[in-house]
C-alpha positions in Angstrom: 31.7 194.7 4.1 30.1 197.4 1.9 28.4 195.2 -0.6 28.0 191.5 -1.6 26.6 190.1 -4.9 25.6 186.5 -5.7 26.5 185.5 -9.3 24.6 182.4 -10.5 26.7 180.1 -12.7 24.6 177.0 -13.1 20.9 176.5 -12.5 18.2 173.9 -13.3 14.4 173.8 -13.4 12.9 171.4 -10.9 9.5 170.1 -9.9 8.2 170.6 -6.4 5.1 169.8 -4.5 2.1 172.2 -4.6 2.5 172.9 -0.9 6.2 173.8 -1.4 5.5 175.8 -4.6 3.2 178.2 -2.7 6.0 179.0 -0.2 8.5 180.0 -3.0 7.5 183.5 -3.9 10.9 185.2 -4.4 11.9 186.0 -8.0 15.6 186.3 -7.2 18.0 184.1 -5.3 17.8 185.7 -1.8 21.0 185.7 0.4 22.7 187.4 3.3 26.4 187.9 3.9 28.4 189.4 6.7 32.0 189.2 8.0 32.9 188.6 11.7 36.3 189.1 13.3 37.7 187.1 16.3 41.2 187.9 17.5 42.4 189.1 14.1 40.8 186.2 12.2 38.0 187.1 9.7 35.2 184.8 8.6 32.6 185.3 5.9 29.2 184.0 6.9 26.9 183.4 3.9 23.4 181.9 3.7 21.2 181.7 0.6 17.8 180.4 -0.5 18.9 178.4 -3.5 15.5 178.4 -5.3 13.4 181.1 -6.9 10.3 181.4 -9.1 10.9 182.4 -12.7 8.9 185.0 -14.7 6.9 182.1 -16.3 6.1 180.5 -12.9 8.7 177.7 -12.9 10.9 176.8 -10.0 14.6 177.3 -10.6 17.3 175.8 -8.4 20.8 177.2 -8.0 23.5 174.6 -8.2 26.7 176.6 -8.7 27.4 180.2 -7.9 30.1 182.6 -6.8 30.2 185.6 -4.4 31.5 189.0 -5.2 32.3 191.3 -2.2 33.4 194.9 -1.9 35.3 195.8 1.2 36.6 199.0 2.8 38.5 199.7 6.0 36.4 199.8 9.1 36.5 203.0 11.2 36.0 202.1 14.8 33.5 204.3 16.7 34.6 204.2 20.3 31.9 204.8 22.8 34.0 206.4 25.4 32.1 209.0 27.4 33.8 212.4 26.6 33.0 213.5 30.2 34.9 210.6 31.7 38.6 210.6 32.5 41.1 208.0 31.3 41.8 207.1 34.9 39.2 205.2 36.8 37.5 207.0 39.7 38.4 203.9 41.8 42.2 204.3 41.2 42.6 206.4 44.4 41.0 206.9 47.8 39.5 204.5 50.2 37.0 202.3 48.4 34.1 200.2 49.8 31.8 198.0 47.7 28.1 198.1 48.3 25.6 195.5 47.0 22.1 196.5 46.0 19.4 193.9 45.2 16.5 196.2 44.2 15.7 199.7 43.3 15.1 202.1 46.2 16.5 204.7 48.6 19.1 203.3 50.9 20.3 204.6 54.2 23.8 204.2 55.9 24.2 205.4 59.4 27.3 205.5 61.7 26.8 201.9 62.9 26.7 200.6 59.3 29.9 202.4 58.3 31.7 201.1 61.4 30.4 197.6 61.8 29.6 196.5 58.2 32.1 198.5 56.2 34.8 198.8 58.9 35.2 202.6 58.5 36.6 204.5 61.4 34.4 207.6 61.8 36.6 209.2 64.5 38.3 211.6 62.1 35.9 211.2 59.2 34.8 214.3 57.4 31.4 213.4 55.9 31.8 216.0 53.2 34.4 213.8 51.6 32.1 210.8 51.2 31.2 210.0 47.6 29.2 207.2 46.0 29.8 205.9 42.5 27.8 203.6 40.3 25.7 203.2 37.2 22.1 202.4 36.4 20.7 199.0 37.1 20.1 196.2 34.6 22.5 194.4 32.4 25.3 195.9 30.4 24.2 196.3 26.8 25.2 193.3 24.7 25.7 195.4 21.6 28.9 197.3 21.5 27.2 200.0 19.4 25.0 201.1 22.3 26.3 204.0 24.2 27.1 203.6 27.9 28.8 205.4 30.7 32.5 204.9 30.7 33.8 204.2 34.2 31.4 205.0 37.1 29.3 208.1 37.5 29.2 209.9 40.9 25.8 210.0 42.5 24.2 213.1 44.1 23.6 212.0 47.7 22.2 213.4 50.9 24.3 213.4 54.1 22.5 214.6 57.2 24.7 216.4 59.8 27.7 217.0 57.6 27.8 220.7 58.2 30.1 220.4 61.3 32.6 218.2 59.5 32.1 215.2 61.8 30.1 212.0 61.5 28.1 211.9 64.7 25.7 209.2 66.0 22.6 210.8 64.5 24.2 211.4 61.1 23.3 209.3 58.0 23.6 209.0 54.3 20.8 208.6 51.8 21.2 207.6 48.1 19.0 206.2 45.3 20.2 203.0 43.6 18.9 200.4 41.2 19.2 196.6 41.4 20.2 194.1 38.8 16.7 193.7 37.5 14.8 196.8 36.1 11.4 197.9 34.8 11.4 199.7 31.5 8.5 201.9 30.4 7.3 201.5 26.8 5.9 204.7 25.3 4.4 202.9 22.3 1.8 201.0 24.2 1.9 202.8 27.6 3.1 199.7 29.6 6.1 198.4 31.4 8.4 195.4 30.7 10.6 193.6 33.2 14.2 193.0 32.3 15.8 190.1 34.3 19.5 190.1 34.8 20.7 186.6 34.1 24.3 187.3 35.1 23.9 188.6 38.7 21.3 189.1 41.4 22.7 192.4 42.6 24.0 195.7 41.2 27.1 197.3 42.8 28.0 200.8 44.0 31.2 202.1 45.6 31.6 204.4 48.5 34.8 206.4 48.2 36.6 208.6 50.7 39.4 211.0 49.7 40.3 214.7 50.1 37.7 216.1 47.8 34.1 217.0 48.5 31.4 214.8 47.1 28.3 215.7 45.1 25.2 216.5 47.1 21.4 216.7 46.3 20.4 220.3 45.9 17.3 221.5 47.6 14.5 222.5 45.2 12.6 225.7 45.5 9.5 225.5 47.5 6.2 225.3 45.5 3.4 227.4 47.0 0.8 226.9 44.3 -2.2 224.7 44.8 -2.1 221.2 43.3 -3.8 220.9 39.9 -4.8 217.3 40.6 -4.5 214.9 43.5 -4.7 211.1 43.6 -4.5 208.4 46.3 -4.0 205.6 43.8 -1.0 204.3 41.8 -0.2 201.3 39.6 1.5 198.4 41.4 3.8 196.1 39.3 5.1 192.8 40.7 7.1 190.2 38.8 8.1 186.6 39.7 11.0 185.1 37.8 13.2 182.7 39.7 16.2 181.4 37.9 16.5 177.9 39.2 17.0 175.5 36.3 19.4 175.9 33.3 18.7 173.4 30.6 22.4 173.1 29.6 23.4 172.6 33.2 20.7 170.2 34.3 20.1 168.0 31.3 23.1 166.5 29.4 21.1 166.1 26.2 19.6 169.6 26.1 20.3 172.0 23.3 20.2 175.8 23.3 22.1 178.5 25.3 23.1 178.8 28.9 21.3 182.2 28.9 18.0 180.4 29.2 16.8 180.0 32.8 13.6 178.6 34.1 11.8 178.5 37.5 10.3 175.5 39.2 10.5 172.1 37.4 7.2 170.3 37.5 7.9 166.6 37.6 6.0 163.4 38.5 6.7 164.1 42.2 6.3 167.9 42.0 3.1 168.7 40.2 1.8 171.9 41.8 3.0 174.9 43.8 1.3 177.8 45.5 2.8 181.2 44.7 0.5 183.2 46.9 3.3 184.1 49.3 5.4 185.5 46.4 3.1 188.5 45.9 1.9 191.3 48.2 -0.9 193.6 47.0 -1.8 195.0 50.4 -4.2 197.9 50.0 -5.5 196.7 46.7 -8.4 198.7 45.4 -11.0 196.1 44.4 -13.1 198.6 42.4 -10.3 199.0 39.8 -9.5 196.5 37.0 -6.4 194.4 37.3 
């Protein structure tokens, strides 16, 4: 919808309390209008504040009005990644799903491939191993936010792949993120924690086919002396356990199923010790917390 206009048809002057009078500061009838579409059916959502303050200080109430709208065809802006193909990377090859519960560097050795994933390493060429996945956290709720279409291939490290065989001492290293993520805020130089309310894990996929996978490239060695050194770093820990959902636990509750809470403190459960939930081993007591 390009434009909407409220056209007053009938109004009246009314008396209001002094307290209410102070809250009415708008000199025009304020409103908002938008159109939503669900399965080809369009709905106009309109809200208005039906009172305003006139130029001589009186309160005028809107009793009858009409809405004038101007519409134009909507051009869809598809967010498909131009670097992605129209065929999923999981459409071919041998695929194995990996679950990751937190951010970190993960290792897979021969025993893991054979025992956990059920991969026969007898004729496996490690150069053909690839891992696909995306960043951690939730998928953006707004369709207007750009995202990776399909899955991106990770640059991984495979030890001992040069001989084309996956031997007992060979292993795979890759970096992955979990369902929950920390986000750095440049504005106030701090971090925020984003809890994924839909899953406790993020998922990656190991793929084996006839093409070589991406590998981590070795960086050039740095011979210069360090400008600064430090043996300290900021430690961030967050406790947010999703145990109670108001809509699922209380029949008379209102709100949304997206709201989750931790421990419920009742008449029989009044206190809890959370000491074991945190580990700050090596804490420098001379620095502020």
